[in-house]
C-alpha positions as CSV (number, residue, x, y, z in Angstrom):
1,X,-36.9,-78.2,-45.6
2,X,-33.2,-79.0,-46.1
3,X,-31.1,-79.8,-43.1
4,X,-27.6,-78.5,-42.6
5,X,-25.0,-81.1,-41.7
6,X,-22.2,-80.2,-39.2
7,X,-18.8,-81.8,-38.9
8,X,-16.9,-81.0,-35.7
9,X,-13.2,-81.6,-35.8
10,X,-12.1,-83.4,-32.6
11,X,-8.7,-84.2,-34.0
12,X,-6.9,-84.1,-37.3
13,X,-3.1,-84.3,-36.5
14,X,-0.7,-86.9,-37.7
15,X,0.6,-87.3,-34.1
16,X,0.2,-86.1,-30.6
17,X,1.6,-83.1,-28.7
18,X,0.1,-80.3,-26.6
19,X,-3.2,-79.3,-28.1
20,X,-2.9,-81.8,-30.9
21,X,-5.2,-84.8,-31.3
22,X,-5.2,-87.6,-33.8
23,X,-8.0,-88.1,-36.4
24,X,-11.6,-88.0,-35.2
25,X,-14.5,-86.2,-36.8
26,X,-17.9,-85.9,-35.2
27,X,-20.8,-85.7,-37.6
28,X,-24.1,-84.3,-36.4
29,X,-23.2,-85.2,-32.8
30,X,-24.0,-88.9,-33.3
31,X,-21.6,-90.3,-36.0
32,X,-17.8,-90.6,-35.7
33,X,-15.5,-90.8,-38.7
34,X,-12.4,-92.4,-37.2
35,X,-11.8,-92.5,-33.5
36,X,-8.4,-91.1,-32.7
37,X,-7.3,-89.4,-29.5
38,X,-9.6,-86.4,-30.1
39,X,-12.6,-88.5,-28.9
40,X,-11.1,-88.2,-25.4
41,X,-12.2,-84.6,-25.2
42,X,-15.9,-85.4,-25.4
43,X,-18.0,-85.5,-22.2
44,X,-19.8,-88.7,-21.2
45,X,-23.1,-87.3,-22.4
46,X,-21.6,-86.5,-25.8
47,X,-20.1,-90.0,-25.9
48,X,-23.5,-91.6,-25.2
49,X,-25.0,-89.8,-28.2
50,X,-22.6,-91.5,-30.6
51,X,-24.4,-94.4,-32.4
52,X,-22.2,-95.0,-35.4
53,X,-18.4,-95.1,-36.0
54,X,-17.0,-95.2,-39.6
55,X,-13.4,-96.2,-39.7
56,X,-11.0,-95.5,-42.6
57,X,-8.4,-98.1,-41.6
58,X,-7.0,-99.9,-38.6
59,X,-3.9,-97.8,-37.7
60,X,-3.8,-96.9,-34.1
61,X,-4.1,-93.2,-34.5
62,X,-7.5,-93.7,-36.1
63,X,-9.0,-96.4,-33.8
64,X,-7.4,-96.0,-30.4
65,X,-10.5,-94.5,-28.7
66,X,-12.9,-97.2,-29.7
67,X,-12.0,-99.5,-26.7
68,X,-12.4,-96.7,-24.3
69,X,-15.8,-95.5,-25.7
70,X,-17.1,-99.1,-25.2
71,X,-15.8,-99.2,-21.7
72,X,-17.0,-95.7,-20.7
73,X,-20.6,-95.8,-22.0
74,X,-21.4,-99.3,-23.1
75,X,-23.3,-100.2,-20.0
76,X,-25.4,-97.0,-20.1
77,X,-26.7,-97.5,-23.7
78,X,-29.7,-99.5,-24.8
79,X,-28.2,-100.6,-28.1
80,X,-24.7,-101.5,-29.4
81,X,-22.3,-98.9,-30.8
82,X,-22.2,-99.8,-34.5
83,X,-18.7,-99.8,-36.0
84,X,-18.3,-99.8,-39.8
85,X,-15.2,-100.6,-41.8
86,X,-13.9,-102.6,-44.7
87,X,-13.2,-106.3,-44.1
88,X,-9.5,-105.8,-43.3
89,X,-10.3,-103.1,-40.7
90,X,-13.0,-105.1,-39.0
91,X,-10.8,-108.2,-39.0
92,X,-8.0,-106.2,-37.4
93,X,-10.3,-105.0,-34.6
94,X,-11.4,-108.5,-33.9
95,X,-8.0,-110.1,-34.0
96,X,-5.8,-107.4,-32.3
97,X,-8.0,-105.2,-30.1
98,X,-11.2,-107.0,-28.9
99,X,-9.4,-110.3,-28.3
100,X,-9.6,-110.5,-24.5
101,X,-5.8,-109.9,-24.3
102,X,-5.3,-106.3,-25.5
103,X,-9.0,-105.4,-24.5
104,X,-12.1,-107.3,-23.5
105,X,-14.2,-108.6,-26.4
106,X,-17.1,-106.1,-26.2
107,X,-18.8,-107.7,-29.2
108,X,-19.8,-110.4,-26.6
109,X,-20.1,-108.4,-23.4
110,X,-22.4,-108.5,-21.6
111,X,-23.8,-111.1,-24.0
112,X,-23.6,-112.0,-27.7
113,X,-27.3,-111.0,-28.0
114,X,-26.8,-107.6,-26.3
115,X,-23.1,-106.5,-26.8
116,X,-21.7,-103.1,-26.1
117,X,-20.4,-102.9,-29.8
118,X,-21.2,-104.5,-33.1
119,X,-18.8,-104.7,-36.0
120,X,-20.3,-104.1,-39.5
121,X,-18.2,-104.8,-42.6
122,X,-18.8,-102.6,-45.6
123,X,-17.5,-102.7,-49.1
124,X,-15.9,-100.0,-51.3
125,X,-18.8,-98.3,-53.1
126,X,-21.3,-99.2,-50.4
127,X,-23.5,-96.3,-49.2
128,X,-25.1,-96.3,-45.7
129,X,-28.2,-94.1,-45.3
130,X,-28.6,-92.5,-41.9
131,X,-31.4,-90.0,-41.8
132,X,-30.8,-87.4,-44.5
133,X,-27.1,-88.5,-44.8
134,X,-25.6,-90.9,-47.2
135,X,-22.1,-92.2,-46.3
136,X,-20.2,-94.0,-49.0
137,X,-16.8,-95.8,-48.8
138,X,-14.4,-94.7,-51.5
139,X,-11.1,-96.4,-52.5
140,X,-7.7,-95.0,-51.6
141,X,-4.1,-96.3,-51.7
142,X,-2.4,-96.5,-48.3
143,X,0.2,-98.8,-46.8
144,X,-2.6,-101.1,-45.5
145,X,-6.1,-101.7,-46.7
146,X,-8.0,-98.4,-46.2
147,X,-10.8,-96.3,-47.6
148,X,-12.1,-92.8,-47.7
149,X,-15.7,-91.5,-47.2
150,X,-18.0,-89.3,-49.1
151,X,-20.8,-87.8,-46.9
152,X,-23.8,-86.3,-48.8
153,X,-26.5,-84.2,-47.3
154,X,-29.4,-82.4,-48.9
155,X,-27.3,-79.3,-49.3
156,X,-23.9,-80.6,-50.3
157,X,-21.2,-83.2,-49.9
158,X,-18.0,-83.6,-47.9
159,X,-15.2,-86.0,-48.8
160,X,-12.6,-87.2,-46.3
161,X,-9.6,-89.0,-47.7
162,X,-8.4,-90.7,-44.5
163,X,-4.8,-91.7,-45.1
164,X,-3.8,-92.1,-48.8
165,X,-1.0,-91.7,-51.3
166,X,-1.5,-91.1,-55.0
167,X,-4.7,-92.8,-56.1
168,X,-6.5,-92.5,-59.4
169,X,-9.3,-94.7,-58.1
170,X,-10.0,-92.2,-55.3
171,X,-10.5,-89.3,-57.7
172,X,-12.4,-91.4,-60.2
173,X,-14.8,-92.4,-57.4
174,X,-15.3,-88.8,-56.3
175,X,-16.0,-87.7,-59.9
176,X,-18.5,-90.5,-60.3
177,X,-20.2,-90.3,-56.9
178,X,-20.6,-86.6,-56.1
179,X,-23.5,-84.9,-58.0
180,X,-22.6,-81.8,-60.1
181,X,-21.8,-78.7,-58.1
182,X,-22.2,-80.5,-54.8
183,X,-18.8,-80.9,-53.2
184,X,-18.5,-78.3,-50.4
185,X,-15.5,-79.7,-48.5
186,X,-12.6,-81.9,-49.3
187,X,-10.4,-83.0,-46.3
188,X,-7.2,-84.5,-47.6
189,X,-4.1,-85.6,-45.8
190,X,-0.5,-84.4,-46.4
191,X,2.0,-86.0,-44.1
192,X,5.5,-85.3,-45.5
193,X,7.6,-82.6,-47.0
194,X,8.7,-82.7,-50.6
195,X,12.2,-83.8,-49.5
196,X,10.5,-86.8,-47.9
197,X,8.5,-87.8,-51.0
198,X,10.0,-91.2,-51.3
199,X,9.1,-92.0,-47.7
200,X,5.6,-90.6,-48.3
201,X,5.2,-92.9,-51.3
202,X,6.4,-96.0,-49.4
203,X,4.1,-95.3,-46.4
204,X,1.1,-94.4,-48.5
205,X,0.9,-90.7,-47.7
206,X,1.1,-87.4,-49.7
207,X,3.7,-84.7,-50.0
208,X,2.9,-81.1,-51.1
209,X,4.0,-81.6,-54.7
210,X,2.1,-84.8,-55.1
211,X,-0.9,-83.4,-53.3
212,X,-1.3,-80.6,-56.0
213,X,-0.8,-83.2,-58.7
214,X,-3.6,-85.3,-57.2
215,X,-6.0,-82.3,-56.8
216,X,-5.7,-81.8,-60.5
217,X,-7.6,-85.1,-60.9
218,X,-10.7,-83.6,-59.2
219,X,-13.3,-83.0,-61.9
220,X,-14.4,-79.4,-62.0
221,X,-18.0,-80.5,-62.6
222,X,-18.3,-81.6,-58.9
223,X,-17.1,-78.2,-57.5
224,X,-19.5,-76.3,-55.4
225,X,-19.0,-72.5,-55.8
226,X,-17.7,-72.3,-52.2
227,X,-15.6,-75.5,-52.2
228,X,-13.0,-75.5,-49.5
229,X,-10.0,-77.9,-49.5
230,X,-8.6,-78.7,-46.0
231,X,-5.3,-80.3,-45.1
232,X,-5.2,-82.9,-42.3
233,X,-2.7,-85.4,-40.8
234,X,0.2,-82.9,-40.6
235,X,3.1,-84.1,-38.5
236,X,3.4,-82.3,-35.2
237,X,7.0,-81.3,-35.8
238,X,6.7,-80.3,-39.5
239,X,3.2,-79.1,-40.1
240,X,4.0,-75.4,-40.7
241,X,6.7,-76.3,-43.2
242,X,4.4,-78.6,-45.0
243,X,1.7,-75.9,-45.3
244,X,4.3,-73.5,-46.6
245,X,5.3,-75.9,-49.3
246,X,1.7,-76.5,-50.2
247,X,1.2,-72.8,-50.5
248,X,4.1,-72.6,-53.0
249,X,3.0,-75.6,-55.0
250,X,-0.6,-74.3,-55.1
251,X,0.1,-70.9,-56.6
252,X,-1.5,-71.8,-59.9
253,X,-4.2,-74.0,-58.5
254,X,-7.7,-72.5,-58.5
255,X,-8.4,-73.2,-54.8
256,X,-5.9,-72.5,-52.0
257,X,-5.8,-75.4,-49.6
258,X,-6.2,-74.4,-45.9
259,X,-5.1,-76.1,-42.7
260,X,-7.7,-78.1,-40.8
261,X,-7.5,-77.5,-37.1
262,X,-9.0,-79.1,-34.0
263,X,-12.2,-77.3,-32.9
264,X,-13.4,-76.3,-36.4
265,X,-17.0,-76.9,-37.4
266,X,-17.7,-77.4,-41.1
267,X,-21.2,-77.2,-42.5
268,X,-22.7,-78.6,-45.7
């Protein structure tokens, strides 16, 4: 029997404001992809069920809840919270967060043999198998070292770009990694308007025009018949205008991108 995978959107905004939360996606109730401010809406019981956190990169809007998770539920768990990321992300957590200055080093508390958290470096292309799920780190091009994730279940696949600008490697990896007709959901960021395209490029983000160019690199062989494309990381003060521009740019594209919002549940 095939199991349905669920992804609950705790936060997907490029900033904070009333009812907006930064990037945090809850997979099957026990796996986080990024740990932005959206994690703060979970109950203690929901936090205790989280065993794994997969980080796309070390920018604050994607990691800020990790120290608070460790502090809130570390003592009530019987095993460490396992945090995955590429070397640069893990190094940043060690050096700048869990350094006994910004926050206690929960990789050694209460002891090095039984810590509240463990840090697990992964490499681009590495797949982690968790039950019926396979989670694979994919390359992207951001302002710092970063990665995307492909999540595959029995029924389909979901790809989350994290933060990225234009990246041939990202699309090549999707086209190689995802089985034919298997991609159900693509969550991809767009953070700037077309008029801000230069700033988007410098900061490793997408604008509507570049987004549609990038989507053209997605191989049609991976499309599931019900493929949905979701836009995340919209700026709080410009998200509606970005989506309007995406709508204009996507008039001739075969799939109309839709806005991702907090509280959604995607299944695949």
